[in-house]
OpenMM code with the backbone's topology and positions (N, CA, C; nanometers):
from openmm import Vec3, app, unit

residues = "MET THR ASP LEU THR ILE THR PRO GLY SER ILE VAL LEU LEU ALA GLY PHE ASP ASP ILE PRO SER HIS GLN PHE LEU VAL ASP GLU VAL PHE GLU ASP CYS ILE THR GLY THR ALA LEU THR GLY PRO LEU ALA GLY GLU TYR GLY GLU PRO ASP ILE ALA LEU VAL LEU GLN VAL LEU SER ARG PRO THR".split()
positions = [
    Vec3(-8.5234, -6.0029, 1.9368),
    Vec3(-8.5665, -5.8992, 1.9848),
    Vec3(-8.4182, -5.7899, 1.9761),
    Vec3(-8.4500, -5.6795, 1.8203),
    Vec3(-8.3540, -5.5805, 1.7865),
    Vec3(-8.3265, -5.4769, 1.9245),
    Vec3(-8.1388, -5.4494, 1.9178),
    Vec3(-8.0836, -5.4096, 1.9916),
    Vec3(-8.1242, -5.2464, 1.9238),
    Vec3(-8.1577, -5.1848, 2.0479),
    Vec3(-8.2197, -5.0474, 2.0201),
    Vec3(-8.0794, -4.9089, 2.0889),
    Vec3(-7.9881, -4.9953, 2.1038),
    Vec3(-7.8731, -4.8949, 2.1590),
    Vec3(-7.8810, -4.7942, 2.0440),
    Vec3(-7.8655, -4.6612, 2.0759),
    Vec3(-7.8641, -4.5653, 2.0325),
    Vec3(-7.8292, -4.4493, 2.0481),
    Vec3(-7.6910, -4.4202, 1.9561),
    Vec3(-7.5846, -4.2915, 1.9776),
    Vec3(-7.5576, -4.1869, 1.8837),
    Vec3(-7.5183, -4.1008, 1.9125),
    Vec3(-7.4810, -3.9972, 1.8240),
    Vec3(-7.3704, -4.0395, 1.6920),
    Vec3(-7.4303, -4.0552, 1.5615),
    Vec3(-7.4118, -4.0555, 1.4268),
    Vec3(-7.4785, -4.2586, 1.4060),
    Vec3(-7.5450, -4.2598, 1.4841),
    Vec3(-7.6283, -4.4013, 1.4147),
    Vec3(-7.7492, -4.4109, 1.3212),
    Vec3(-7.8138, -4.4072, 1.2443),
    Vec3(-7.9044, -4.4286, 1.1307),
    Vec3(-7.9723, -4.5539, 1.1954),
    Vec3(-8.1367, -4.4700, 1.2006),
    Vec3(-8.2099, -4.5427, 1.3036),
    Vec3(-8.3125, -4.5398, 1.1927),
    Vec3(-8.4258, -4.6186, 1.1831),
    Vec3(-8.5278, -4.6414, 1.1419),
    Vec3(-8.6410, -4.5953, 1.2036),
    Vec3(-8.7121, -4.4257, 1.1146),
    Vec3(-8.8615, -4.4057, 1.2643),
    Vec3(-8.9628, -4.4628, 1.2285),
    Vec3(-9.0771, -4.5158, 1.2542),
    Vec3(-9.1877, -4.5277, 1.2535),
    Vec3(-9.2716, -4.4322, 1.1730),
    Vec3(-9.3102, -4.4616, 1.0782),
    Vec3(-9.4457, -4.3394, 0.9874),
    Vec3(-9.5225, -4.2540, 1.1248),
    Vec3(-9.5654, -4.1871, 1.0489),
    Vec3(-9.6383, -4.0351, 1.1701),
    Vec3(-9.7394, -3.9732, 1.0666),
    Vec3(-9.8640, -3.9559, 1.0939),
    Vec3(-9.9407, -3.8431, 1.0569),
    Vec3(-9.9139, -3.9079, 0.8967),
    Vec3(-9.8532, -3.8103, 0.7963),
    Vec3(-9.9129, -3.8592, 0.6439),
    Vec3(-9.7392, -3.8911, 0.6427),
    Vec3(-9.6337, -3.8923, 0.6965),
    Vec3(-9.4855, -3.9061, 0.6807),
    Vec3(-9.4995, -4.0463, 0.6989),
    Vec3(-9.4299, -4.1290, 0.6323),
    Vec3(-9.4321, -4.2801, 0.5559),
    Vec3(-9.2446, -4.3133, 0.6582),
    Vec3(-9.2751, -4.4587, 0.7034),
    Vec3(-9.1405, -4.4637, 0.7562),
    Vec3(-8.9748, -4.4043, 0.7280),
    Vec3(-8.8555, -4.3664, 0.7829),
    Vec3(-8.7769, -4.3363, 0.7317),
    Vec3(-8.6695, -4.3264, 0.7971),
    Vec3(-8.5237, -4.3361, 0.6931),
    Vec3(-8.4022, -4.3361, 0.7734),
    Vec3(-8.3622, -4.1929, 0.8559),
    Vec3(-8.3394, -4.1470, 0.9873),
    Vec3(-8.2835, -4.0591, 1.0382),
    Vec3(-8.1425, -4.0478, 1.0901),
    Vec3(-8.0660, -3.9415, 1.0878),
    Vec3(-7.9382, -3.9572, 1.1435),
    Vec3(-7.9937, -3.9092, 1.2708),
    Vec3(-7.8674, -3.9672, 1.3292),
    Vec3(-7.9126, -3.9073, 1.4877),
    Vec3(-7.7532, -3.7784, 1.5131),
    Vec3(-7.8168, -3.7161, 1.5567),
    Vec3(-7.7288, -3.6244, 1.6652),
    Vec3(-7.6552, -3.6274, 1.7924),
    Vec3(-7.7974, -3.6401, 1.8429),
    Vec3(-7.7919, -3.6302, 2.0126),
    Vec3(-7.8654, -3.7547, 2.0729),
    Vec3(-7.8774, -3.7715, 2.1788),
    Vec3(-7.9627, -3.8772, 2.2323),
    Vec3(-7.9872, -3.8069, 2.3948),
    Vec3(-8.1704, -3.8301, 2.3741),
    Vec3(-8.1737, -3.7857, 2.5235),
    Vec3(-8.2511, -3.8931, 2.5921),
    Vec3(-8.3354, -3.8938, 2.6702),
    Vec3(-8.4733, -3.9829, 2.7631),
    Vec3(-8.5721, -4.0715, 2.6824),
    Vec3(-8.6619, -3.9162, 2.5795),
    Vec3(-8.7205, -3.9410, 2.5057),
    Vec3(-8.7693, -3.8731, 2.4166),
    Vec3(-8.6168, -3.8478, 2.3744),
    Vec3(-8.6392, -3.7947, 2.2121),
    Vec3(-8.5343, -3.8140, 2.1692),
    Vec3(-8.4870, -3.8151, 2.0320),
    Vec3(-8.3777, -3.7707, 1.9790),
    Vec3(-8.4071, -3.6791, 1.8447),
    Vec3(-8.2561, -3.5715, 1.8136),
    Vec3(-8.2024, -3.5174, 1.7428),
    Vec3(-8.1336, -3.5169, 1.6798),
    Vec3(-8.1958, -3.4987, 1.4941),
    Vec3(-8.0748, -3.4813, 1.4000),
    Vec3(-8.1941, -3.4825, 1.2192),
    Vec3(-8.1652, -3.4928, 1.1769),
    Vec3(-8.1569, -3.5077, 1.0430),
    Vec3(-8.2358, -3.6092, 0.9389),
    Vec3(-8.3698, -3.6047, 0.8660),
    Vec3(-8.3929, -3.7255, 0.8136),
    Vec3(-8.3009, -3.7083, 0.6913),
    Vec3(-8.2750, -3.8931, 0.6063),
    Vec3(-8.2286, -3.8846, 0.5556),
    Vec3(-8.2986, -3.9410, 0.4375),
    Vec3(-8.4358, -3.9907, 0.4234),
    Vec3(-8.4964, -4.0030, 0.3196),
    Vec3(-8.6575, -3.9819, 0.3325),
    Vec3(-8.7014, -4.0097, 0.2704),
    Vec3(-8.8800, -3.9689, 0.2607),
    Vec3(-8.9130, -3.8169, 0.1855),
    Vec3(-9.0025, -3.7378, 0.2322),
    Vec3(-9.0553, -3.6093, 0.2374),
    Vec3(-8.9758, -3.5309, 0.2596),
    Vec3(-8.9337, -3.5625, 0.4491),
    Vec3(-8.8763, -3.4630, 0.4956),
    Vec3(-8.7085, -3.4739, 0.4811),
    Vec3(-8.6465, -3.5561, 0.3994),
    Vec3(-8.5477, -3.5599, 0.3825),
    Vec3(-8.4414, -3.4527, 0.3327),
    Vec3(-8.2974, -3.4428, 0.4699),
    Vec3(-8.2487, -3.3055, 0.4834),
    Vec3(-8.3089, -3.2206, 0.6180),
    Vec3(-8.4629, -3.2201, 0.6604),
    Vec3(-8.4852, -3.1711, 0.7500),
    Vec3(-8.4491, -3.2104, 0.9139),
    Vec3(-8.4379, -3.1097, 0.9523),
    Vec3(-8.3974, -3.1283, 1.1196),
    Vec3(-8.5365, -3.1343, 1.2093),
    Vec3(-8.5202, -3.2699, 1.2904),
    Vec3(-8.5799, -3.3136, 1.3703),
    Vec3(-8.5876, -3.3358, 1.5118),
    Vec3(-8.6864, -3.3657, 1.5830),
    Vec3(-8.7051, -3.3642, 1.7253),
    Vec3(-8.7795, -3.5498, 1.7541),
    Vec3(-8.7710, -3.6101, 1.7214),
    Vec3(-8.8777, -3.7435, 1.6841),
    Vec3(-8.8520, -3.8054, 1.8652),
    Vec3(-8.9694, -3.8255, 1.9099),
    Vec3(-8.9702, -3.9194, 2.0181),
    Vec3(-8.9068, -4.0647, 1.9999),
    Vec3(-8.8347, -4.0900, 2.0965),
    Vec3(-8.7648, -4.1946, 2.0430),
    Vec3(-8.8406, -4.3489, 2.0723),
    Vec3(-8.9687, -4.3150, 2.0860),
    Vec3(-9.0402, -4.4615, 2.1155),
    Vec3(-9.1074, -4.4895, 1.9400),
    Vec3(-9.0625, -4.3688, 1.8436),
    Vec3(-9.0677, -4.3613, 1.6923),
    Vec3(-8.9978, -4.4680, 1.6242),
    Vec3(-8.8597, -4.4699, 1.7252),
    Vec3(-8.7110, -4.5417, 1.6377),
    Vec3(-8.7701, -4.7393, 1.6776),
    Vec3(-8.7859, -4.7812, 1.5441),
    Vec3(-8.7697, -4.8896, 1.4919),
    Vec3(-8.6731, -5.0090, 1.4894),
    Vec3(-8.5515, -4.9250, 1.4671),
    Vec3(-8.4386, -5.0686, 1.4464),
    Vec3(-8.3489, -4.9540, 1.4192),
    Vec3(-8.2356, -4.9537, 1.4851),
    Vec3(-8.0933, -4.9128, 1.4536),
    Vec3(-8.0607, -4.9614, 1.3663),
    Vec3(-8.0089, -4.9224, 1.1992),
    Vec3(-7.9432, -4.9175, 1.1055),
    Vec3(-7.8166, -4.9813, 1.0687),
    Vec3(-7.7119, -4.8549, 1.1743),
    Vec3(-7.6290, -4.8486, 1.1598),
    Vec3(-7.5249, -4.7496, 1.2854),
    Vec3(-7.4438, -4.8156, 1.3149),
    Vec3(-7.4057, -4.7147, 1.4012),
    Vec3(-7.2586, -4.6649, 1.3817),
    Vec3(-7.2129, -4.5416, 1.4487),
    Vec3(-7.0673, -4.5035, 1.3919),
    Vec3(-6.9816, -4.6086, 1.4301),
    Vec3(-6.8599, -4.5995, 1.3366),
    Vec3(-6.7418, -4.6409, 1.3310),
    Vec3(-6.6230, -4.6190, 1.4319),
] * unit.nanometer
topology = app.Topology()
chain = topology.addChain("A")
for resn in residues:
    res = topology.addResidue(resn, chain)
    for name in ("N", "CA", "C"):
        topology.addAtom(name, app.Element.getBySymbol(name[0]), res)
């Protein structure tokens, strides 16, 4: 099972939704039901977002 411990500064892989494919996302804040931050890849790269935490497929890296 994948460890989904998400912290500020983590880079996560978000599931695709609507016409947006899966993409990497830099986490700024973590809430009970969502995260906030900036898309790093894909058509939303550079855009701020507040995706539902259920969209997180994998934690790719954590801050050191």
